[in-house]
N, CA, C and O of each residue as an XYZ file, in Angstrom:
740
protein
N      87.334     96.457    100.961
C      86.786     97.537     99.903
C      87.497     97.172     98.693
O      88.693     96.881     98.693
N      86.752     97.187     97.649
C      87.177     96.821     96.342
C      87.896     98.115     95.825
O      87.390     99.227     95.972
N      89.175     97.899     95.175
C      89.903     99.035     94.592
C      89.274     99.402     93.293
O      89.533     98.674     92.335
N      88.500    100.406     93.122
C      87.870    100.989     91.978
C      88.643    102.131     91.503
O      88.954    103.053     92.257
N      88.972    102.089     90.218
C      89.615    103.266     89.413
C      88.386    103.582     88.553
O      87.472    102.798     88.297
N      88.514    104.945     88.117
C      87.356    105.437     87.139
C      87.603    104.885     85.776
O      88.611    104.251     85.465
N      86.654    105.161     85.023
C      86.670    104.837     83.648
C      87.709    105.582     82.803
O      88.046    105.180     81.689
N      88.174    106.626     83.350
C      89.287    107.441     82.636
C      90.441    106.517     82.450
O      90.927    106.425     81.323
N      90.923    105.834     83.422
C      91.988    104.811     83.230
C      91.634    103.777     82.197
O      92.518    103.416     81.419
N      90.420    103.264     82.115
C      90.015    102.267     81.198
C      90.114    102.816     79.830
O      90.658    102.147     78.951
N      89.592    104.068     79.573
C      89.642    104.659     78.237
C      91.072    104.895     77.851
O      91.397    104.694     76.681
N      92.012    105.331     78.787
C      93.274    105.657     78.480
C      94.000    104.446     78.088
O      94.862    104.546     77.215
N      93.745    103.266     78.655
C      94.460    101.983     78.240
C      93.801    101.530     76.907
O      94.499    101.068     76.005
N      92.439    101.665     76.786
C      91.860    101.062     75.618
C      92.207    101.846     74.220
O      92.275    101.272     73.133
N      92.398    103.119     74.401
C      92.636    103.927     73.085
C      94.108    104.233     73.047
O      94.526    104.988     72.169
N      94.905    103.720     73.909
C      96.430    104.124     73.755
C      96.801    105.488     74.085
O      97.940    105.921     73.913
N      95.828    106.173     74.566
C      96.219    107.579     75.065
C      96.996    107.580     76.325
O      97.059    106.558     77.009
N      97.634    108.760     76.691
C      98.291    108.839     77.988
C      97.345    108.632     79.086
O      96.182    109.027     79.015
N      97.862    107.974     80.174
C      97.072    107.752     81.317
C      96.631    109.049     82.005
O      97.072    110.129     81.611
N      95.747    108.959     83.051
C      95.139    110.038     83.643
C      96.069    110.934     84.433
O      95.835    112.141     84.496
N      97.173    110.364     85.074
C      98.069    111.207     85.944
C      98.865    112.154     84.861
O      99.441    111.674     83.885
N      98.829    113.433     85.127
C      99.391    114.343     84.183
C      99.980    115.572     84.968
O      99.343    116.017     85.923
N     101.131    116.112     84.609
C     101.641    117.371     85.123
C     102.043    118.230     83.998
O     102.441    117.743     82.939
N     101.943    119.582     84.214
C     102.446    120.429     83.196
C     103.961    120.489     83.240
O     104.572    120.020     84.200
N     104.568    121.054     82.226
C     106.037    121.218     82.090
C     106.729    121.693     83.336
O     107.770    121.189     83.756
N     106.085    122.703     83.910
C     106.788    123.402     85.019
C     106.381    122.592     86.432
O     106.875    122.900     87.517
N     105.580    121.701     86.289
C     105.226    121.008     87.570
C     104.374    121.722     88.459
O     104.236    121.256     89.589
N     103.709    122.892     88.115
C     102.966    123.689     88.947
C     101.536    123.225     89.029
O     100.786    123.668     89.898
N     101.132    122.301     88.098
C      99.814    121.741     88.301
C      99.756    120.300     87.847
O     100.257    119.923     86.787
N      99.142    119.536     88.670
C      99.153    118.033     88.479
C      97.637    117.586     88.498
O      96.833    118.119     89.263
N      97.300    116.615     87.650
C      96.050    115.867     87.715
C      96.293    114.489     88.140
O      97.216    113.863     87.619
N      95.561    113.964     89.027
C      95.634    112.538     89.523
C      94.241    112.093     89.473
O      93.309    112.895     89.548
N      94.082    110.848     89.349
C      92.837    110.126     89.349
C      92.762    109.510     90.739
O      93.718    108.887     91.201
N      91.542    109.698     91.450
C      91.324    109.180     92.715
C      90.519    107.889     92.550
O      89.777    107.675     91.591
N      90.734    107.019     93.602
C      89.830    105.898     93.652
C      88.432    106.329     94.030
O      88.239    107.181     94.898
N      87.483    105.746     93.383
C      86.008    106.047     93.627
C      85.676    105.431     94.942
O      85.757    104.212     95.092
N      85.297    106.251     95.923
C      84.783    105.596     97.103
C      83.400    105.021     96.965
O      82.824    105.089     95.879
N      82.852    104.471     97.990
C      81.406    104.170     97.960
C      80.634    105.549     98.175
O      80.977    106.373     99.023
N      79.614    105.699     97.359
C      78.931    106.927     97.294
C      77.408    106.590     97.416
O      76.836    105.890     96.580
N      76.821    107.101     98.451
C      75.362    106.862     98.621
C      74.631    108.205     98.579
O      75.061    109.157     99.231
N      73.501    108.301     97.799
C      72.713    109.502     97.718
C      71.584    109.443     98.727
O      70.778    108.515     98.651
N      71.465    110.399     99.699
C      70.419    110.413    100.661
C      69.466    111.564    100.295
O      69.965    112.678    100.141
N      68.205    111.406    100.148
C      67.230    112.354     99.776
C      66.003    112.277    100.760
O      65.578    111.205    101.188
N      65.497    113.441    101.065
C      64.259    113.460    101.969
C      64.398    114.380    103.064
O      65.143    115.360    103.022
N      63.661    114.054    104.068
C      63.708    114.973    105.227
C      64.204    114.137    106.567
O      63.404    113.696    107.392
N      65.514    113.998    106.655
C      65.999    113.204    107.853
C      65.850    113.832    109.168
O      65.887    113.166    110.202
N      65.666    115.218    109.147
C      65.674    115.956    110.462
C      66.978    115.618    111.365
O      66.902    115.167    112.508
N      68.046    115.870    110.759
C      69.375    115.491    111.289
C      70.195    116.727    111.229
O      70.578    117.176    110.149
N      70.495    117.334    112.459
C      71.267    118.658    112.456
C      72.689    118.412    112.343
O      73.453    119.371    112.448
N      73.213    117.057    112.109
C      74.536    116.851    111.918
C      74.975    116.833    110.420
O      76.156    116.769    110.079
N      73.910    116.895    109.546
C      74.040    116.948    108.033
C      74.450    118.435    107.657
O      73.869    119.381    108.189
N      75.351    118.598    106.832
C      75.794    119.983    106.465
C      74.735    120.694    105.650
O      73.862    120.067    105.050
N      74.828    122.020    105.640
C      73.935    122.903    104.935
C      74.302    122.788    103.415
O      75.381    122.311    103.063
N      73.359    123.246    102.525
C      73.631    123.293    101.061
C      74.961    123.982    100.683
O      75.327    125.053    101.166
N      75.640    123.270     99.781
C      76.971    123.708     99.405
C      78.068    123.772    100.394
O      78.977    124.598    100.306
N      77.968    122.841    101.389
C      78.905    122.613    102.386
C      79.135    121.218    102.408
O      78.308    120.420    101.967
N      80.446    120.818    103.004
C      80.714    119.394    103.301
C      80.989    119.270    104.697
O      81.235    120.258    105.389
N      80.957    118.007    105.181
C      81.258    117.762    106.568
C      82.125    116.434    106.527
O      81.708    115.406    105.993
N      83.239    116.530    107.074
C      84.202    115.453    107.139
C      83.869    114.680    108.508
O      84.156    115.136    109.615
N      83.226    113.450    108.289
C      82.777    112.791    109.512
C      83.920    111.957    110.137
O      84.064    111.858    111.355
N      84.717    111.368    109.234
C      85.898    110.526    109.761
C      86.926    110.752    108.649
O      86.782    111.539    107.713
N      88.025    109.928    108.879
C      89.115    109.926    107.896
C      88.606    109.424    106.532
O      89.152    109.782    105.489
N      87.638    108.658    106.554
C      87.290    108.083    105.233
C      85.865    108.570    104.782
O      85.512    108.434    103.610
N      85.078    109.120    105.701
C      83.735    109.480    105.289
C      83.476    111.147    105.187
O      83.814    111.936    106.069
N      82.881    111.474    104.067
C      82.542    112.849    103.853
C      81.043    112.927    103.426
O      80.537    112.025    102.759
N      80.339    114.041    103.833
C      78.985    114.222    103.519
C      79.035    115.486    102.648
O      79.726    116.435    103.018
N      78.327    115.537    101.499
C      78.345    116.755    100.731
C      76.792    117.174    100.602
O      75.957    116.346    100.236
N      76.497    118.320    100.879
C      75.030    118.740    100.703
C      74.763    119.353     99.306
O      75.304    120.420     99.017
N      74.060    118.805     98.547
C      73.767    119.178     97.072
C      72.552    120.109     97.063
O      72.554    121.063     96.285
N      71.545    119.899     97.855
C      70.302    120.700     97.887
C      69.782    120.640     99.220
O      70.302    119.898    100.053
N      68.703    121.432     99.512
C      68.015    121.416    100.980
C      67.847    119.922    101.440
O      68.153    119.597    102.587
N      67.379    119.060    100.571
C      66.965    117.647    100.947
C      67.727    116.640    100.293
O      67.215    115.528    100.166
N      68.979    116.875     99.816
C      69.870    115.892     99.178
C      71.288    116.027     99.530
O      71.841    117.123     99.621
N      71.922    114.802     99.745
C      73.217    114.690    100.221
C      73.898    113.502     99.518
O      73.254    112.522     99.144
N      75.148    113.621     99.364
C      76.102    112.548     98.868
C      76.877    112.151    100.154
O      77.449    112.990    100.851
N      76.863    110.921    100.406
C      77.692    110.482    101.515
C      78.837    109.502    100.949
O      78.494    108.428    100.456
N      80.097    109.838    101.012
C      81.052    109.056    100.466
C      81.942    108.423    101.607
O      82.280    109.041    102.616
N      82.259    107.199    101.342
C      83.173    106.490    102.452
C      84.114    105.463    101.708
O      83.683    104.485    101.098
N      85.426    105.790    101.827
C      86.343    104.991    101.213
C      86.699    103.744    101.992
O      87.434    102.886    101.504
N      86.187    103.644    103.180
C      86.424    102.456    104.121
C      85.354    101.332    103.911
O      85.578    100.212    104.370
N      84.367    101.560    103.330
C      83.217    100.563    103.296
C      82.774    100.215    101.915
O      82.920    101.019    100.994
N      82.259     99.090    101.754
C      81.628     98.686    100.416
C      80.420     99.529    100.236
O      79.894    100.064    101.212
N      79.933     99.679     98.969
C      78.584    100.416     98.817
C      77.498     99.756     99.457
O      76.586    100.432     99.934
N      77.487     98.364     99.530
C      76.326     97.594    100.215
C      76.404     97.884    101.764
O      75.373     98.110    102.396
N      77.615     97.874    102.349
C      77.708     98.257    103.733
C      77.266     99.646    104.157
O      76.492     99.880    105.085
N      77.862    100.560    103.349
C      77.494    101.914    103.480
C      75.867    102.274    103.365
O      75.287    103.027    104.147
N      75.234    101.574    102.214
C      73.916    101.707    102.051
C      73.085    101.222    103.178
O      72.164    101.911    103.616
N      73.393    100.007    103.683
C      72.795     99.260    104.779
C      72.884    100.299    106.017
O      71.862    100.642    106.613
N      74.078    100.745    106.342
C      74.289    101.659    107.532
C      73.337    102.892    107.348
O      72.570    103.128    108.282
N      73.309    103.623    106.352
C      72.622    104.751    106.091
C      71.132    104.456    106.204
O      70.403    105.173    106.891
N      70.673    103.383    105.518
C      69.228    103.038    105.686
C      68.809    102.752    107.140
O      67.755    103.154    107.631
N      69.702    102.045    107.759
C      69.350    101.716    109.291
C      69.316    102.962    110.030
O      68.348    103.200    110.751
N      70.395    103.882    109.908
C      70.350    105.172    110.600
C      69.189    105.992    110.438
O      68.774    106.608    111.420
N      68.569    106.090    109.261
C      67.556    106.851    108.915
C      66.173    106.143    108.691
O      65.250    106.618    108.030
N      66.168    104.967    109.323
C      64.900    104.059    109.191
C      63.643    104.802    109.579
O      62.587    104.662    108.964
N      63.794    105.591    110.612
C      62.507    106.262    111.127
C      62.186    107.620    110.525
O      61.359    108.386    111.018
N      62.965    107.895    109.314
C      62.747    109.216    108.693
C      62.197    108.957    107.264
O      62.281    107.855    106.724
N      61.653    110.003    106.713
C      61.102    109.926    105.293
C      62.353    110.206    104.390
O      62.688    111.360    104.123
N      63.007    109.148    103.947
C      64.226    109.356    103.136
C      64.172    108.245    102.081
O      63.465    107.243    102.185
N      64.995    108.523    101.049
C      65.411    107.539    100.031
C      66.855    107.479     99.968
O      67.518    108.516     99.964
N      67.432    106.231     99.915
C      68.779    106.096     99.763
C      69.065    105.222     98.500
O      68.301    104.308     98.190
N      70.203    105.532     97.768
C      70.543    104.861     96.662
C      72.011    104.823     96.398
O      72.688    105.816     96.663
N      72.596    103.660     95.854
C      74.056    103.629     95.676
C      74.344    104.342     94.308
O      73.868    104.024     93.218
N      75.151    105.293     94.554
C      75.676    106.119     93.275
C      77.206    105.959     93.077
O      77.870    106.814     92.489
N      77.709    104.874     93.571
C      79.182    104.627     93.458
C      79.748    104.508     92.026
O      80.839    104.975     91.700
N      78.908    103.837     91.192
C      79.337    103.766     89.806
C      78.959    104.896     88.899
O      79.259    104.862     87.706
N      78.321    105.873     89.423
C      77.992    107.072     88.601
C      78.926    108.182     88.672
O      78.739    109.097     87.870
N      79.915    108.271     89.500
C      80.819    109.280     89.722
C      82.323    108.758     89.372
O      82.697    107.585     89.376
N      83.077    109.893     89.076
C      84.627    109.711     88.907
C      85.189    110.956     89.630
O      84.563    112.013     89.715
N      86.379    110.754     90.127
C      87.014    111.864     90.805
C      88.393    112.056     90.278
O      89.191    111.132     90.123
N      88.646    113.401     89.990
C      90.077    113.843     89.644
C      90.515    114.782     90.651
O      89.700    115.535     91.183
N      91.852    114.795     90.979
C      92.353    115.797     91.852
C      93.257    116.623     91.040
O      94.107    116.113     90.309
N      93.077    117.976     91.162
C      93.915    118.973     90.474
C      94.738    119.618     91.681
O      94.121    120.071     92.645
N      95.950    119.654     91.633
C      96.829    120.183     92.721
C      98.033    120.772     92.257
O      98.401    120.481     91.119
N      98.754    121.603     92.989
C      99.890    122.372     92.745
C      99.727    123.799     92.837
O      98.604    124.273     93.007
N     100.795    124.555     92.735
C     100.767    125.957     92.904
C     100.006    126.660     91.852
O      99.649    127.817     92.078
N      99.721    126.103     90.741
C      98.910    126.784     89.585
C      97.585    126.075     89.483
O      96.905    126.210     88.466
N      97.186    125.322     90.494
C      95.852    124.646     90.345
C      94.719    125.519     90.227
O      93.852    125.277     89.388
N      94.646    126.510     90.986
C      93.482    127.472     91.045
C      93.420    128.236     89.710
O      92.356    128.448     89.127
N      94.667    128.651     89.244
C      94.725    129.340     87.894
C      94.326    128.561     86.905
O      93.600    129.057     86.043
N      94.687    127.279     86.825
C      94.205    126.354     85.787
C      92.717    126.171     85.866
O      92.032    126.284     84.850
N      92.206    125.901     87.006
C      90.863    125.640     87.118
C      90.014    126.863     86.890
O      88.849    126.678     86.541
N      90.499    128.196     87.060
C      89.775    129.285     86.809
C      89.559    129.485     85.226
O      88.744    130.279     84.757
N      90.280    128.774     84.580
C      90.045    128.789     83.055
C      88.723    128.226     82.727
O      88.091    128.606     81.742
N      88.302    127.327     83.542
C      87.083    126.530     83.307
C      85.951    126.908     84.239
O      84.792    126.671     83.900
N      86.238    127.500     85.426
C      85.262    127.787     86.450
C      85.024    129.252     86.792
O      85.947    129.947     87.219
N      83.781    129.733     86.605
C      83.403    131.068     86.853
C      83.423    131.464     88.377
O      82.968    132.569     88.671
N      83.901    130.672     89.334
C      83.812    130.900     90.676
C      85.042    131.376     91.267
O      86.071    130.822     90.881
N      85.135    132.277     92.111
C      86.356    132.674     92.862
C      86.816    131.578     93.742
O      86.083    131.147     94.632
N      88.119    131.065     93.506
C      88.702    129.859     94.052
C      89.662    130.338     95.201
O      90.290    129.493     95.839
N      89.781    131.602     95.462
C      90.596    132.160     96.622
C      90.189    131.358     97.897
O      88.998    131.150     98.129
N      91.143    130.923     98.695
C      90.809    130.197     99.918
C      89.993    131.058    100.894
O      89.251    130.466    101.678
N      90.056    132.328    100.922
C      89.132    133.052    101.731
C      87.796    133.074    101.282
O      86.895    133.374    102.066
N      87.552    132.767    100.013
C      86.224    132.753     99.459
C      85.604    131.346     99.358
O      84.422    131.122     99.619
N      86.459    130.451     98.975
C      86.031    129.009     98.822
C      86.925    128.286     99.675
O      88.061    127.976     99.315
N      86.366    127.963    100.978
C      87.260    127.339    102.008
C      87.164    125.814    101.920
O      86.567    125.225    101.019
N      87.772    125.256    102.888
C      87.888    123.740    102.916
C      86.638    122.911    103.220
O      86.545    121.711    102.960
N      85.666    123.670    103.805
C      84.346    122.904    104.065
C      83.220    123.362    103.163
O      82.047    123.230    103.511
N      83.551    123.873    102.066
C      82.572    124.281    101.005
C      82.537    123.379     99.819
O      83.449    122.601     99.542
N      81.406    123.527     99.110
C      81.219    122.744     97.822
C      80.688    123.673     96.754
O      79.758    124.459     96.928
N      81.329    123.518     95.692
C      81.009    124.283     94.497
C      80.243    123.309     93.577
O      80.774    122.242     93.271
N      79.079    123.618     93.150
C      78.379    122.967     92.012
C      78.249    123.860     90.877
O      77.519    124.852     90.876
N      79.018    123.462     89.857
C      79.176    124.432     88.753
C      79.260    123.695     87.441
O      79.437    122.477     87.424
N      79.143    124.362     86.417
C      79.228    124.039     84.963
C      80.702    124.215     84.515
O      81.115    125.374     84.518
N      81.495    123.303     84.158
C      82.829    123.613     83.631
C      83.007    122.977     82.240
O      83.093    121.762     82.063
N      83.053    123.915     81.263
C      83.143    123.485     79.867
C      81.793    122.658     79.491
O      81.819    121.707     78.711
N      80.773    123.061     80.044
C      79.486    122.352     79.790
C      79.210    121.066     80.460
O      78.278    120.359     80.075
N      80.023    120.704     81.507
C      79.973    119.568     82.299
C      79.655    119.858     83.741
O      80.333    120.677     84.362
N      78.651    119.217     84.294
C      78.401    119.498     85.734
C      79.366    118.954     86.595
O      79.605    117.749     86.509
N      80.004    119.706     87.474
C      81.062    119.273     88.351
C      80.848    119.709     89.814
O      80.454    120.838     90.106
N      81.123    118.774     90.691
C      81.143    119.125     92.183
C      82.686    119.292     92.513
O      83.541    118.476     92.168
N      82.920    120.405     93.195
C      84.309    120.732     93.376
C      84.466    121.045     94.904
O      83.735    121.880     95.436
N      85.454    120.347     95.620
C      85.730    120.591     96.922
C      87.250    120.974     97.019
O      88.033    120.615     96.139
N      87.643    121.693     98.081
C      89.029    121.870     98.360
C      89.493    120.678     99.152
O      88.922    120.266    100.161
N      90.608    120.142     98.600
C      91.116    118.931     99.311
C      91.405    119.212    100.844
O      91.983    120.261    101.129
N      91.091    118.468    101.689
C      91.183    118.681    103.143
C      92.657    119.018    103.438
O      93.574    118.273    103.092
N      92.848    120.249    104.134
C      94.240    120.636    104.551
C      95.128    121.096    103.455
O      96.317    121.339    103.661
N      94.576    121.215    102.316
C      95.420    121.701    101.156
C      94.763    122.783    100.288
O      93.862    122.547     99.483
N      95.312    124.027    100.533
C      94.731    125.160     99.805
C      95.057    125.139     98.308
O      94.421    125.866     97.545
N      96.048    124.312     97.853
C      96.382    124.322     96.434
C      95.827    123.011     95.806
O      96.364    122.550     94.800
N      94.828    122.446     96.351
C      94.385    121.130     95.672
C      92.927    121.100     95.695
O      92.309    121.587     96.642
N      92.330    120.537     94.671
C      90.760    120.517     94.467
C      90.404    119.062     94.033
O      91.049    118.415     93.209
N      89.440    118.690     94.607
C      88.832    117.294     94.196
C      87.604    117.633     93.268
O      86.773    118.475     93.608
N      87.534    117.000     92.182
C      86.577    117.276     91.174
C      85.781    116.062     90.904
O      86.333    115.060     90.450
N      84.525    116.095     91.155
C      83.561    114.926     91.027
C      82.802    115.154     89.785
O      82.185    116.215     89.688
N      82.762    114.274     88.792
C      82.018    114.349     87.572
C      81.247    113.117     87.275
O      81.513    112.041     87.811
N      80.317    113.276     86.442
C      79.557    112.029     85.999
C      80.430    110.979     85.222
O      81.339    111.403     84.509
N      80.223    109.776     85.314
C      80.976    108.888     84.702
C      81.041    109.025     83.215
O      82.074    108.784     82.591
N      79.858    109.438     82.618
C      79.741    109.553     81.182
C      80.465    110.655     80.534
O      80.632    110.695     79.315
N      80.922    111.611     81.403
C      81.682    112.776     80.970
C      83.080    112.780     81.477
O      83.832    113.730     81.261
N      83.440    111.709     82.160
C      84.805    111.826     82.785
C      86.021    111.923     81.762
O      86.981    112.658     81.994
N      85.923    111.126     80.597
C      86.966    111.181     79.778
C      87.142    112.690     79.102
O      88.218    113.285     79.030
N      85.893    113.173     78.634
C      85.918    114.500     78.168
C      86.438    115.501     79.103
O      87.284    116.313     78.728
N      85.964    115.489     80.338
C      86.451    116.490     81.200
C      87.904    116.327     81.629
O      88.582    117.318     81.900
N      88.397    115.074     81.694
C      89.815    114.910     81.891
C      90.675    115.575     80.789
O      91.716    116.158     81.089
N      90.242    115.486     79.533
C      90.945    115.989     78.360
C      90.813    117.489     78.453
O      91.820    118.155     78.212
N      89.729    118.076     78.762
C      89.520    119.535     78.870
C      90.430    120.052     80.083
O      91.073    121.095     79.960
N      90.461    119.338     81.186
C      91.324    119.780     82.403
C      92.748    119.650     82.016
O      93.533    120.551     82.309
N      93.155    118.541     81.347
C      94.514    118.420     80.835
C      95.019    119.535     79.968
O      96.162    119.975     80.092
N      94.069    120.035     79.001
C      94.457    121.232     78.238
C      94.613    122.404     79.089
O      95.541    123.174     78.841
N      93.793    122.648     80.100
C      93.874    123.901     80.992
C      95.235    123.725     81.727
O      95.910    124.730     81.946
N      95.653    122.541     82.103
C      96.844    122.451     82.862
C      98.107    122.642     81.946
O      99.111    123.215     82.369
N      98.012    122.141     80.686
C      99.132    122.426     79.814
C      99.274    123.865     79.549
O     100.407    124.291     79.323
N      98.263    124.675     79.548
C      98.355    126.186     79.423
C      99.069    126.797     80.577
O      99.783    127.795     80.483
N      98.806    126.064     81.793
C      99.521    126.551     83.005
C      98.822    127.626     83.715
O      99.313    128.114     84.733
């Protein structure tokens, strides 16, 4: 598997700005950049009961997660396979179904917001109730944060950590907005 970092790191190095890993002064909220896994979009009518319902995720293995974006659209991410391997596997698995598969690995970046104040910082940008009883570990939020479309999941096994998926083209802008929210605490 190729070690891919998002364009946020590249921008940080190219313009001399601080790198993407960031904590507020109290250490109660931290931003870290995650390696972008292979991400395949699956769309169509696969008639597969193992796929999650809309706005839910399903952890298939240690490295694979499926996120349901719409009634007939899923993102399948796998940190253990190359995009070509994952695409071939998904195409083979759904060969008898009416589906379309496409590699979206280079379209996304992922930031992790963690720490005791993570939900408070994120609530400055997100109109959704982030309490663990409302937004649980197997759920997906698709929302607009500061004008940017974001997919948000609660990091597996961590109530105080959120994984934020954003379009590559908005990643630097969103990182700076999130960093400002974390600085406010």
